[in-house]
C-alpha positions in Angstrom: -0.3 20.2 -17.4 0.9 18.5 -14.2 -1.6 20.0 -11.9 0.5 22.5 -10.0 -2.6 24.3 -8.7 -3.6 21.0 -7.0 -0.3 20.7 -5.3 -0.3 24.4 -4.2 -3.9 24.1 -2.8 -3.0 20.9 -0.9 0.0 22.6 0.6 -2.3 25.4 1.8 -4.6 22.8 3.5 -7.4 22.5 0.9 -8.8 19.0 0.1 -9.0 18.8 -3.7 -12.1 17.4 -5.4 -11.3 17.0 -9.0 -11.9 14.8 -12.1 -10.1 11.6 -12.7 -7.8 12.8 -15.4 -4.2 11.6 -15.4 -2.6 14.6 -13.7 -4.8 14.6 -10.6 -4.7 10.8 -10.5 -0.9 11.0 -10.3 -1.0 13.5 -7.4 -4.0 12.5 -5.3 -4.6 9.3 -3.5 -8.3 9.1 -3.9 -10.2 9.0 -0.6 -7.0 9.6 1.4 -5.7 13.1 0.7 -8.3 14.2 -1.8 -11.0 13.0 -4.1 -11.5 12.4 -7.8 -14.5 11.2 -9.8 -15.3 10.9 -13.5 -16.7 14.0 -15.0 -20.1 12.4 -15.1 -20.0 11.7 -11.4 -18.1 14.8 -10.2 -20.7 15.9 -7.8 -20.5 12.6 -5.9 -17.2 13.8 -4.5 -18.8 17.0 -3.2 -21.6 15.0 -1.6 -19.0 12.7 -0.1 -17.2 15.7 1.6 -20.5 17.1 2.8 -21.2 13.9 4.6 -17.7 13.6 6.2 -17.3 14.1 9.9 -15.1 16.9 11.1 -12.5 14.4 12.2 -12.5 12.6 8.8 -12.2 15.9 7.0 -9.3 17.1 9.3 -7.5 13.9 8.7 -7.8 14.2 4.9 -6.7 17.8 5.2 -3.6 16.8 7.2 -2.7 14.2 4.6 -3.3 16.7 1.8 -0.9 19.1 3.4 1.7 16.3 3.7 1.3 15.4 0.0 1.6 19.0 -1.0 4.9 19.3 1.0 6.3 16.3 -0.7 6.5 18.4 -3.9 8.6 21.2 -2.3 11.7 22.1 -4.3 14.1 20.3 -1.9 12.1 17.0 -2.2 11.7 17.3 -5.9 15.4 18.1 -6.4 16.3 14.8 -4.7 13.9 12.9 -7.0 15.3 14.5 -10.2 19.0 14.5 -9.2 19.6 10.8 -10.4 18.1 11.6 -13.8 20.6 14.4 -14.4 23.7 12.5 -13.0 
């Protein structure tokens, strides 16, 4: 539904390559901490990663980890707390 597998993978240091559906678009900043393309152009994302330098990939991986950590329970609790109060 929301893409929890994307968040879990980012937390583990994987750079997600996915389709441009609403869930992934809400989580991933395209070209910064992951990539998404339309279903018709999905393999463009794979080709993009194949052509990245190690430095570019490591930077994207670092940002993916940071994004994944932003969804940890303590961070999410502070986001949801105002709704319940």
